[in-house]
C-alpha positions as CSV (number, residue, x, y, z in Angstrom):
1,M,5.4,149.8,70.5
2,G,3.4,149.0,67.3
3,V,4.7,149.1,63.8
4,S,2.9,152.4,63.1
5,G,4.4,153.9,66.3
6,R,7.9,152.9,65.3
7,A,7.4,154.3,61.8
8,R,6.2,157.6,63.2
9,E,9.2,157.7,65.6
10,A,11.6,157.0,62.7
11,E,10.0,159.9,60.7
12,E,10.3,162.3,63.6
13,D,13.9,161.2,64.2
14,D,14.8,161.7,60.5
15,A,13.3,165.2,60.6
16,E,15.2,166.1,63.7
17,S,18.5,164.7,62.2
18,R,18.2,167.3,59.4
19,H,18.0,170.2,61.8
20,P,21.0,172.6,61.4
21,L,21.9,172.4,65.1
22,V,21.9,168.6,65.0
23,R,24.1,168.5,61.9
24,E,26.6,171.1,63.3
25,T,26.8,169.2,66.6
26,C,27.5,165.9,64.7
27,R,30.2,167.7,62.7
28,L,32.0,169.0,65.9
29,I,31.8,165.6,67.5
30,G,33.4,164.1,64.4
31,L,36.4,166.4,65.0
32,R,37.1,164.9,68.4
33,H,40.8,164.2,67.5
34,Q,41.3,167.9,66.8
35,W,39.5,169.2,69.8
36,N,40.7,172.3,71.6
37,L,39.2,174.7,74.1
38,S,37.5,176.7,71.3
39,L,35.8,173.7,69.7
40,E,34.7,172.4,73.1
41,R,33.3,175.8,74.1
42,E,31.3,175.9,70.8
43,L,30.0,172.4,71.4
44,R,29.0,173.4,75.0
45,R,27.1,176.4,73.6
46,L,25.2,174.2,71.1
47,L,24.4,171.7,73.9
48,R,22.4,174.3,75.8
49,S,20.3,175.0,72.7
50,L,19.4,171.4,71.9
51,K,16.0,169.9,72.7
52,P,15.7,166.4,74.1
53,A,14.4,165.1,70.7
54,Q,17.5,166.6,69.0
55,I,19.8,165.0,71.6
56,C,18.3,161.6,70.7
57,A,18.7,162.4,67.0
58,I,22.4,163.2,67.5
59,L,23.0,159.9,69.3
60,R,21.3,157.9,66.5
61,S,23.0,159.9,63.7
62,L,26.6,159.4,64.8
63,P,28.4,156.9,62.6
64,D,30.1,155.1,65.5
65,E,28.4,154.0,68.7
66,R,31.5,154.8,70.7
67,L,31.2,158.4,69.6
68,A,27.7,158.4,70.8
69,V,28.8,157.0,74.2
70,D,31.6,159.6,74.5
71,F,29.2,162.5,73.7
72,F,26.5,161.2,76.1
73,F,28.9,161.0,79.0
74,W,30.6,164.3,78.1
75,A,27.2,166.0,78.0
76,H,26.3,164.5,81.3
77,R,29.4,166.1,83.0
78,Q,28.6,169.6,81.8
79,W,27.5,172.2,84.3
80,R,23.8,173.1,84.4
81,Y,22.9,170.4,81.9
82,R,20.8,167.3,82.6
83,H,19.9,164.6,80.2
84,S,16.1,164.0,79.6
85,P,14.6,160.6,80.2
86,E,14.3,160.3,76.4
87,A,18.0,160.6,76.0
88,Y,18.7,157.8,78.5
89,H,16.2,155.6,76.8
90,A,17.7,156.4,73.3
91,M,21.2,155.7,74.6
92,I,20.4,152.4,76.2
93,E,18.5,151.3,73.1
94,L,21.5,152.2,70.9
95,L,23.8,150.2,73.2
96,G,21.6,147.2,72.9
97,K,22.8,146.9,69.3
98,T,26.5,146.8,70.4
99,R,28.8,144.9,72.6
100,L,29.4,147.9,74.9
101,C,27.8,146.3,77.9
102,K,29.9,148.2,80.4
103,A,28.5,151.5,79.0
104,A,25.0,150.0,79.2
105,R,25.5,149.2,82.9
106,R,26.8,152.7,83.6
107,V,23.8,154.2,81.9
108,L,21.4,152.1,84.0
109,R,23.2,153.3,87.2
110,L,23.0,156.9,86.1
111,M,19.3,156.5,85.7
112,I,19.0,155.4,89.3
113,R,21.1,158.3,90.5
114,H,19.1,160.9,88.6
115,G,15.7,159.4,89.4
116,V,14.9,158.4,85.8
117,E,12.4,155.5,85.6
118,R,14.0,152.4,84.2
119,R,11.6,150.7,81.8
120,T,11.4,147.1,81.0
121,E,12.8,147.9,77.5
122,D,15.9,149.4,79.1
123,F,16.7,146.2,81.0
124,A,16.0,144.2,77.8
125,H,18.5,146.3,75.8
126,A,21.1,145.9,78.5
127,M,20.6,142.1,78.4
128,V,21.1,142.0,74.7
129,S,24.2,144.1,75.0
130,Y,25.7,141.6,77.5
131,S,24.7,138.8,75.2
132,R,26.4,140.3,72.2
133,A,29.6,140.6,74.3
134,G,29.4,136.8,75.0
135,K,28.5,137.3,78.7
136,L,25.5,135.1,79.3
137,R,25.7,135.0,83.0
138,S,25.9,138.8,83.3
139,A,22.9,139.1,80.9
140,M,20.8,136.8,83.2
141,R,21.8,138.9,86.2
142,V,20.0,141.9,84.6
143,L,16.8,139.9,84.8
144,N,17.5,139.1,88.5
145,L,18.3,142.8,89.1
146,M,15.0,143.8,87.7
147,Q,13.1,141.3,89.8
148,K,15.0,142.5,93.0
149,E,13.6,146.0,92.3
150,G,10.2,144.6,92.7
151,R,9.3,144.7,89.0
152,D,7.4,141.8,87.6
153,P,8.7,140.4,84.3
154,D,6.6,141.1,81.3
155,L,6.6,139.8,77.7
156,I,9.3,142.2,76.5
157,I,11.9,141.1,79.1
158,C,10.9,137.5,78.7
159,N,11.4,137.7,74.9
160,A,14.8,139.3,75.4
161,T,15.7,136.4,77.8
162,V,14.7,133.8,75.3
163,H,16.7,135.6,72.6
164,V,19.7,135.8,74.8
165,L,19.5,132.0,75.6
166,V,19.1,131.0,72.0
167,V,22.0,133.2,70.9
168,A,24.2,131.5,73.6
169,N,23.2,128.0,72.2
170,R,21.2,127.3,75.4
171,L,18.1,126.1,73.5
172,E,16.9,123.7,76.2
173,K,17.1,126.4,78.8
174,A,15.2,128.7,76.5
175,E,12.4,126.1,76.1
176,R,12.2,125.6,79.8
177,F,12.0,129.4,80.3
178,V,9.1,129.5,77.8
179,D,7.3,126.8,79.8
180,R,7.9,128.9,83.0
181,M,6.5,132.0,81.3
182,E,3.2,130.1,80.6
183,R,3.0,128.9,84.2
184,I,3.3,132.4,85.6
185,G,0.6,133.7,83.2
186,I,2.8,135.4,80.5
187,S,1.6,134.1,77.1
188,P,4.3,133.7,74.5
189,D,3.8,135.6,71.3
190,A,5.1,135.1,67.8
191,T,8.4,136.8,68.7
192,T,9.0,134.2,71.4
193,F,8.3,131.3,69.2
194,N,10.3,132.8,66.3
195,C,13.4,132.9,68.6
196,L,12.9,129.2,69.4
197,I,12.4,128.4,65.7
198,K,15.6,130.1,64.8
199,G,17.5,128.2,67.5
200,L,16.0,124.9,66.4
201,C,17.0,125.7,62.8
202,E,20.6,126.6,63.7
203,L,20.9,123.2,65.4
204,H,19.6,121.6,62.2
205,R,16.4,120.4,64.0
206,L,14.1,121.5,61.1
207,D,11.5,118.9,61.8
208,D,11.1,120.3,65.4
209,A,11.0,123.8,64.0
210,L,8.2,122.8,61.6
211,E,6.3,121.1,64.5
212,T,6.6,124.3,66.5
213,I,5.0,126.3,63.7
214,R,2.1,123.8,63.6
215,Q,1.6,124.0,67.4
216,M,1.7,127.9,67.5
217,P,-2.0,128.4,66.7
218,F,-3.0,126.0,69.5
219,K,-1.0,128.2,72.0
220,G,-2.7,131.4,71.1
221,S,-0.1,132.8,68.8
222,P,-0.4,132.0,65.1
223,P,2.8,132.0,63.1
224,D,3.7,135.1,61.1
225,R,5.8,135.5,57.9
226,I,9.0,135.6,60.0
227,S,8.2,132.2,61.4
228,Y,7.8,130.6,57.9
229,S,10.7,132.6,56.4
230,T,13.2,131.4,59.0
231,V,12.4,127.8,58.3
232,L,12.3,128.3,54.5
233,N,15.7,129.9,54.6
234,F,17.2,126.9,56.4
235,L,15.4,124.5,54.1
236,C,17.1,126.2,51.2
237,K,20.5,125.7,52.9
238,E,19.8,122.0,53.4
239,K,18.4,121.7,49.9
240,R,15.1,120.1,50.9
241,L,13.2,121.3,47.9
242,A,10.1,119.2,48.3
243,E,9.5,120.5,51.8
244,I,9.9,124.0,50.6
245,R,7.0,123.5,48.3
246,R,4.9,121.8,51.0
247,L,5.6,124.6,53.5
248,L,4.6,127.3,51.0
249,E,1.3,125.5,50.6
250,E,0.8,125.2,54.4
251,M,1.7,128.9,54.8
252,D,-1.1,129.8,52.3
253,R,-3.7,127.2,53.4
254,D,-3.3,127.1,57.2
255,A,-2.1,130.6,58.2
256,N,-3.7,132.5,55.4
257,L,-0.3,134.0,54.5
258,P,0.1,133.7,50.7
259,P,3.8,134.1,49.7
260,D,4.5,137.7,49.0
261,Q,7.4,139.4,47.1
262,V,9.7,139.3,50.1
263,T,9.2,135.6,50.5
264,F,9.8,134.9,46.8
265,N,12.9,137.1,46.8
266,M,14.3,135.3,49.9
267,L,13.6,131.8,48.3
268,I,15.1,132.8,45.0
269,H,18.3,134.1,46.6
270,G,18.5,131.1,49.0
271,L,18.0,128.5,46.3
272,S,20.4,130.2,43.9
273,K,23.1,130.6,46.6
274,H,23.0,126.8,47.4
275,G,23.2,125.6,43.8
276,H,19.5,125.2,42.8
277,G,19.3,127.6,39.9
278,E,16.6,125.7,38.1
279,E,14.3,125.7,41.2
280,A,15.0,129.4,41.7
281,L,14.1,130.2,38.1
282,L,10.8,128.3,38.4
283,L,10.0,130.2,41.5
284,L,10.9,133.5,39.8
285,R,8.6,132.8,36.9
286,E,5.8,131.6,39.3
287,S,6.1,134.9,41.3
288,E,5.9,136.9,38.1
289,E,2.7,135.0,37.1
290,K,1.2,136.0,40.4
291,G,1.9,139.6,39.7
292,F,5.1,140.2,41.6
293,R,7.9,142.0,40.0
294,I,11.4,140.5,40.5
295,D,14.2,143.0,40.2
296,K,17.6,142.7,38.7
297,V,19.0,141.3,42.0
298,G,16.8,138.3,41.8
299,Y,17.6,137.6,38.2
300,S,21.3,138.2,38.9
301,S,21.3,135.6,41.7
302,V,19.9,133.0,39.3
303,V,22.4,133.9,36.6
304,H,25.2,133.6,39.2
305,S,24.0,130.2,40.3
306,F,24.1,128.9,36.7
307,C,27.5,130.4,36.1
308,K,29.0,128.8,39.2
309,E,27.9,125.4,37.8
310,G,29.3,126.2,34.4
311,R,25.9,126.1,32.7
312,M,26.5,129.1,30.6
313,E,23.8,128.5,28.0
314,E,21.1,128.6,30.7
315,A,22.7,131.8,32.2
316,R,22.6,133.4,28.7
317,E,19.0,132.4,28.3
318,V,18.1,134.1,31.6
319,V,19.9,137.3,30.5
320,R,17.9,137.3,27.2
321,E,14.7,136.8,29.2
322,M,15.7,139.9,31.3
323,F,16.0,141.9,28.1
324,S,12.7,140.7,26.8
325,K,10.9,141.7,30.0
326,G,12.5,145.2,30.1
327,C,14.7,144.3,33.0
328,I,18.1,145.5,31.7
329,P,21.0,143.6,33.3
330,D,23.3,145.6,35.5
331,V,27.0,145.3,36.1
332,V,26.5,142.5,38.7
333,T,24.7,140.3,36.2
334,Y,27.3,140.9,33.5
335,S,30.1,140.3,35.9
336,A,28.6,136.9,36.9
337,V,28.4,135.8,33.3
338,I,31.9,137.0,32.4
339,N,33.2,135.2,35.5
340,G,31.4,132.1,34.5
341,Y,32.9,132.1,31.0
342,C,36.4,132.7,32.4
343,R,36.1,129.8,34.9
344,I,35.4,127.3,32.1
345,G,38.2,128.8,29.9
346,K,35.9,130.4,27.2
347,I,37.7,133.7,27.2
348,D,36.4,134.8,23.8
349,Q,32.8,134.6,24.9
350,A,33.8,136.6,28.0
351,R,35.4,139.2,25.8
352,R,32.2,139.5,23.7
353,M,30.2,139.9,26.9
354,L,32.5,142.7,27.9
355,R,32.0,144.5,24.6
356,Q,28.2,144.0,24.9
357,M,28.3,145.7,28.3
358,H,29.8,148.8,26.7
359,R,27.2,148.7,23.9
360,Q,24.4,148.6,26.5
361,G,25.9,151.6,28.3
362,C,26.8,149.5,31.4
363,R,30.3,150.4,32.5
364,P,32.4,147.4,33.9
365,N,33.7,147.8,37.4
366,V,36.7,146.5,39.1
367,V,35.0,143.1,39.9
368,T,34.2,142.7,36.2
369,Y,37.8,143.4,35.1
370,T,39.3,141.3,37.9
371,S,37.3,138.3,36.7
372,F,38.3,138.9,33.1
373,L,42.0,139.3,33.9
374,T,41.9,136.2,36.0
375,G,40.4,134.3,33.1
376,L,43.1,135.6,30.8
377,C,45.8,134.3,33.2
378,R,44.1,130.9,33.4
379,V,44.4,130.4,29.6
380,G,48.0,131.6,29.5
381,S,47.4,135.1,28.3
382,S,49.0,136.9,31.4
383,M,50.8,139.4,29.2
384,E,47.5,140.6,27.7
385,A,46.1,140.8,31.3
386,R,49.2,142.9,32.2
387,E,48.5,145.3,29.3
388,M,44.9,145.7,30.3
389,L,46.1,146.5,33.8
390,H,48.3,149.2,32.5
391,R,45.4,150.7,30.5
392,S,43.1,150.8,33.6
393,E,43.2,154.5,33.9
394,Q,42.3,155.0,30.3
395,D,39.4,152.6,30.7
396,W,38.2,154.5,33.8
397,W,38.6,151.7,36.4
398,T,41.0,151.3,39.4
399,P,42.6,147.9,40.1
400,T,42.6,146.6,43.6
401,G,45.2,144.4,45.4
402,V,43.2,141.3,44.3
403,T,43.5,142.4,40.7
404,Y,47.2,142.8,40.9
405,S,47.6,139.4,42.8
406,A,45.6,137.6,40.0
407,V,47.9,138.9,37.3
408,L,51.0,138.3,39.4
409,H,49.9,134.7,39.8
410,G,49.5,134.3,36.1
411,L,52.9,135.8,35.2
412,R,54.6,133.6,37.7
413,R,52.8,130.5,36.5
414,E,53.9,131.3,32.9
415,R,57.5,131.8,34.2
416,K,57.5,135.4,33.2
417,L,59.5,136.3,36.3
418,P,61.0,139.7,35.4
419,E,57.6,141.0,34.4
420,A,56.1,139.6,37.7
421,C,58.8,141.4,39.7
422,E,58.2,144.6,37.8
423,L,54.5,144.4,38.4
424,T,55.0,143.8,42.1
425,M,57.0,147.0,42.3
426,E,54.2,148.8,40.5
427,M,51.7,147.2,42.8
428,I,53.6,148.5,45.8
429,G,53.8,151.9,44.2
430,K,50.0,152.0,44.0
431,G,49.8,151.3,47.7
432,F,49.0,147.6,47.6
433,C,51.5,145.6,49.6
434,P,51.8,141.9,48.5
435,T,51.4,139.4,51.3
436,P,54.4,137.4,52.5
437,A,52.9,134.3,50.8
438,E,52.8,136.1,47.4
439,I,56.3,137.4,47.9
440,N,57.4,133.9,48.8
441,S,55.9,132.4,45.7
442,L,57.9,134.7,43.5
443,I,61.1,134.1,45.5
444,Q,60.6,130.4,45.1
445,S,60.0,130.7,41.4
446,L,63.2,132.8,40.9
447,C,65.2,130.3,43.0
448,S,63.8,127.4,41.0
449,A,65.0,129.2,37.8
450,G,68.5,129.4,39.3
451,K,68.2,133.1,40.0
452,A,68.8,133.2,43.8
453,G,70.7,136.5,43.4
454,G,67.7,138.1,41.6
455,A,65.4,136.7,44.3
456,K,67.5,138.4,47.0
457,A,67.4,141.7,45.2
458,F,63.7,141.4,44.8
459,M,63.1,140.6,48.5
460,E,65.4,143.5,49.6
461,A,63.4,145.8,47.3
462,C,60.1,144.7,48.9
463,Q,61.6,145.1,52.3
464,S,62.8,148.6,51.6
465,K,59.3,149.6,50.5
466,G,57.8,148.5,53.8
467,C,56.4,145.1,52.7
468,P,56.2,142.5,55.4
469,I,59.0,139.9,55.1
470,N,58.9,136.9,57.4
471,V,61.1,133.9,58.3
472,V,59.6,131.8,55.5
473,N,60.8,134.3,52.9
474,F,64.3,134.2,54.2
475,T,64.3,130.4,54.5
476,T,63.1,130.0,50.9
477,L,65.9,132.3,49.7
478,I,68.5,130.5,51.8
479,H,67.3,127.2,50.3
480,G,67.7,128.8,46.8
481,F,71.4,129.7,47.5
482,C,72.0,126.2,49.0
483,R,70.7,124.6,45.8
484,E,73.2,126.7,43.8
485,A,75.9,125.6,46.3
486,D,76.5,129.3,47.3
487,L,77.0,128.6,51.0
488,P,78.6,132.0,51.8
489,A,75.5,133.8,50.6
490,A,73.3,131.4,52.5
491,L,75.2,131.9,55.8
492,S,75.3,135.6,55.2
493,L,71.5,135.6,55.0
494,L,71.3,133.7,58.2
495,D,73.2,136.5,59.9
496,D,71.0,139.1,58.2
497,M,68.0,137.3,59.8
498,Y,69.3,137.9,63.3
499,L,70.2,141.5,62.5
500,S,66.7,142.2,61.2
501,G,65.0,140.6,64.2
502,R,63.6,137.6,62.3
503,H,64.8,134.6,64.2
504,P,65.5,131.5,62.1
505,D,63.3,128.5,62.8
506,V,64.1,124.8,62.7
507,V,63.4,124.7,58.9
508,T,66.0,127.4,58.3
509,Y,68.6,125.5,60.3
510,T,67.7,122.2,58.7
511,V,68.2,123.6,55.2
512,I,71.7,125.0,56.0
513,I,72.8,121.9,57.9
514,D,71.8,119.8,54.9
515,A,73.8,122.1,52.5
516,L,76.9,122.1,54.7
517,A,76.9,118.3,55.2
518,R,76.3,117.8,51.5
519,A,79.4,119.9,50.8
520,D,81.4,117.7,53.2
521,R,81.6,120.4,55.9
522,T,80.1,118.1,58.5
523,E,82.0,119.8,61.4
524,E,80.3,123.1,60.6
525,A,77.0,121.4,60.2
526,A,77.3,119.8,63.6
527,E,78.2,123.1,65.2
528,L,75.2,124.8,63.5
529,A,73.0,122.0,64.9
530,K,74.3,122.6,68.4
531,T,73.7,126.4,67.9
532,M,70.1,125.6,67.0
533,L,69.7,123.5,70.2
534,Q,71.3,126.2,72.3
535,R,68.8,128.7,70.9
536,G,65.9,126.6,72.3
537,L,64.8,125.1,69.0
538,S,63.7,121.4,69.0
539,P,64.7,119.3,66.0
540,S,61.9,118.1,63.8
541,P,61.6,114.6,62.2
542,V,62.9,116.2,58.9
543,T,66.0,117.5,60.8
544,Y,66.7,114.0,62.1
545,R,66.3,112.4,58.7
546,T,68.5,115.1,57.1
547,V,71.3,114.9,59.6
548,I,71.3,111.1,59.6
549,H,71.3,110.8,55.8
550,R,74.1,113.3,55.2
551,F,76.4,112.1,58.0
552,C,76.0,108.4,57.1
553,E,76.6,109.3,53.5
554,K,79.9,110.9,54.4
555,G,80.8,108.0,56.8
556,R,81.0,110.4,59.9
557,V,79.3,108.0,62.2
558,E,81.0,109.0,65.5
559,E,80.2,112.6,64.9
560,L,76.6,111.7,64.1
561,L,76.2,109.6,67.3
562,R,77.5,112.4,69.5
563,L,75.2,114.9,67.8
564,L,72.2,112.6,68.1
565,E,72.7,112.3,71.8
566,R,72.4,116.1,72.2
567,M,69.4,116.3,69.8
568,L,67.6,113.5,71.6
569,A,68.1,115.2,74.9
570,R,66.2,118.2,73.5
571,Q,63.5,116.3,71.5
572,G,63.0,112.6,71.5
573,F,62.8,110.6,68.2
574,R,62.0,107.0,68.7
575,T,63.4,105.5,65.5
576,A,66.6,107.7,65.3
577,Y,69.0,104.9,65.7
578,N,66.9,102.5,63.5
579,M,67.2,105.1,60.8
580,V,71.0,105.3,61.3
581,I,71.3,101.5,60.7
582,E,69.0,101.7,57.6
583,K,71.1,104.5,56.1
584,L,74.4,102.7,56.9
585,C,73.1,99.5,55.3
586,A,72.0,101.5,52.2
587,F,75.6,103.0,51.9
588,G,77.2,99.6,52.5
589,N,78.8,100.5,55.9
590,L,77.8,97.4,57.7
591,E,80.6,97.4,60.2
592,E,79.4,100.7,61.7
593,A,75.8,99.6,61.5
594,Y,76.6,96.6,63.7
595,K,78.2,98.9,66.2
596,V,75.0,100.9,66.5
597,L,72.9,97.7,66.9
598,G,73.1,97.8,70.7
599,R,71.4,101.2,70.8
600,V,68.5,99.9,68.8
601,L,68.1,96.7,70.9
602,R,67.5,98.8,74.1
603,T,63.8,98.7,73.5
604,A,63.3,95.5,71.5
605,S,60.1,96.5,69.6
606,K,58.7,95.3,66.3
607,V,60.4,98.3,64.6
608,D,63.7,97.2,66.1
609,A,63.1,93.6,64.8
610,D,62.5,95.0,61.3
611,T,65.8,97.0,61.5
612,C,67.6,93.8,62.5
613,H,66.1,91.9,59.6
614,L,67.4,94.6,57.3
615,L,70.9,94.3,58.7
616,I,70.7,90.4,58.3
617,E,69.6,90.8,54.7
618,S,72.4,93.2,54.1
619,Y,75.0,90.7,55.5
620,L,73.5,87.8,53.5
621,S,73.6,89.9,50.2
622,R,77.4,90.3,50.8
623,G,77.9,86.6,51.7
624,L,78.6,87.3,55.4
625,A,76.5,84.6,57.0
626,L,78.4,84.5,60.2
627,Q,77.8,88.2,60.8
628,A,74.1,87.7,60.0
629,Y,74.1,84.8,62.6
630,K,75.5,87.1,65.2
631,V,72.7,89.6,64.6
632,A,70.1,86.8,65.0
633,G,71.8,85.7,68.2
634,R,71.6,89.2,69.7
635,M,67.9,89.3,68.8
636,F,67.3,86.0,70.7
637,Q,69.1,87.5,73.7
638,R,66.7,90.4,73.7
639,N,63.7,88.0,73.3
640,L,63.2,89.1,69.7
641,V,62.4,86.3,67.4
642,P,63.9,86.7,63.9
643,D,61.9,85.8,60.8
644,V,61.8,82.0,60.3
645,E,62.4,82.1,56.5
646,L,65.3,84.5,57.1
647,C,66.8,82.2,59.7
648,R,66.5,79.3,57.3
649,R,68.4,81.2,54.7
650,V,71.1,82.1,57.3
651,G,71.4,78.5,58.3
652,E,71.8,77.3,54.7
653,K,74.6,79.9,54.2
654,L,76.3,78.9,57.5
655,V,76.4,75.2,56.4
656,L,77.8,76.1,53.0
657,E,80.5,78.2,54.7
658,G,81.5,75.5,57.2
659,F,79.6,76.5,60.3
660,P,77.1,73.7,60.9
661,S,77.1,74.0,64.7
662,E,76.0,77.7,64.4
663,A,73.3,76.6,62.0
664,R,72.1,73.9,64.4
665,W,72.0,76.4,67.3
666,L,69.9,78.8,65.3
667,T,67.5,76.0,64.4
668,L,67.2,74.9,68.1
669,R,66.3,78.4,69.2
670,L,63.4,78.4,66.7
671,V,62.3,74.9,67.9
672,E,62.3,76.1,71.5
673,R,59.9,78.8,70.6
674,G,57.6,76.5,68.7
675,L,58.3,78.0,65.3
676,L,59.8,74.8,63.9
677,P,58.9,71.1,64.6
678,P,61.4,69.1,66.6
679,L,64.6,68.0,64.9
680,E,63.5,64.3,64.8
681,Q,60.4,65.3,62.7
682,Q,62.5,67.6,60.5
């Protein structure tokens, strides 16, 4: 169907959609949740009065495609009513714009049952519907189904196939399909090549896309504006400015398609969006010199680009230029400038722009105020932002959840926690629930200020008002009580988690285990760790480090080793025992560290050698050369070679302490491994 045909069909459809019968039918369909026998009887009566064109208008006028599907099949089931072929075609065309591929297949089957001719366009719409649903194989089966019916493929179905393959990222298959089209005598048109060009651009093969455009005239299908616009749009994304200029010249010279207003608008938006405000402004002025009128949207995109880069003087200059040309800035333009000033901290200039908006009769909207309030919070004026928020009704604007969140973040950052809690309650009262992350930030701030009790009251208030509270919120609060050494409150919260159906995770347990062990309640900490394991939770590396540090600090090594055995049975941790020795050395408990050495030397790796070196160093620092010698000996037994310099120091200490034979044995072991020259040379 040509462009004029489509326009005429759209006009007729628009006229039919205003018909009283059509409007009343759409109203009754919209009341489907309240349907009763009376409403259905009324709809059935209207159905008998509707003409085929009006049925098509109803299907296209309904706001939701699922409503159209329900009405179509409901009407099909009514006694003494039969859909016209136009209704089937309209329904399948509508489904081609959705993912409702099962409904499209059902419509095609109904067309067979009722003897309605299935056009090529109907198969094409079904293919596209399958493609939208991500079912490429089913989409290609539609093509096979059409061929089994004895219908030869034409350009419409071939273009739909190329489109489906490109959307599914099967560009090579799409190219092979186009070659096959040409072999069976179906010449590709501009639509075919435009699909290939879009696929090439999406794969960042812009050079191949440009070559395709240059080859199109030789294949009997010169490129159109869509061909060039597709490539130009992707060139903007990749910031290839010189090629944009060159392609515009080719478009005018080779295809006799001088850039029109749509092309200029697209380029201005594309360049502005990707940070090329200067180029966009040059194109804007060039388009105006050629007689095209750029609207406020084009100017606003340039202003927004400059504002994003913090180039506020250039943005102001563009706004002045708009005034001089009689193009009065709208709320979008002003909002971009205000947001730009706020981002660089120039809140006074943003305030002046806000006043200028009022003088020009342009009322700020919620986006404008949200940007300004965010800027106030950035410069530490969150209380002023809060006051403006309270005056929102007087100033005729309604804050959103984003507005409240911006002010909440500012209050929390300035440590104005009571005001932040109060604003949160006000936010909830307005119907905007803060996210668990926002609630957690405030709980964390309250706990950091030593107000864990207040944080608990705040969380309970949020929970009572229906806000989502998760495990992270409970864990943060438990950590706050643990920092204040209020273990009864922390353990009570742990029980509350189970009662409320929020099961603690490994982080929650780790926090409480750390607090119990720090308070010298290691037996309770060990029992809680066992409970964690029984509940199917695997200890994390942080859990291992926490348990090892606290138990070694308290000298409860036997308890620690028993607990580690159970933890390692659940979740392995290669360096657990190495860490035990390191911590025992740090706390000066070398006797217990030596007892654990056997567990470390089971694997005899480089990490184990480093642990042994640490233990030797610890013994040497305390003047225990003989113990250091024993560690080195055990390393040799496990075929681990100690550090030569470290062994030299151990030997010197042994000689000084009256153990020359041990020093000689240590030297001989190094000589045997070729790390020292023979004794005669020494």
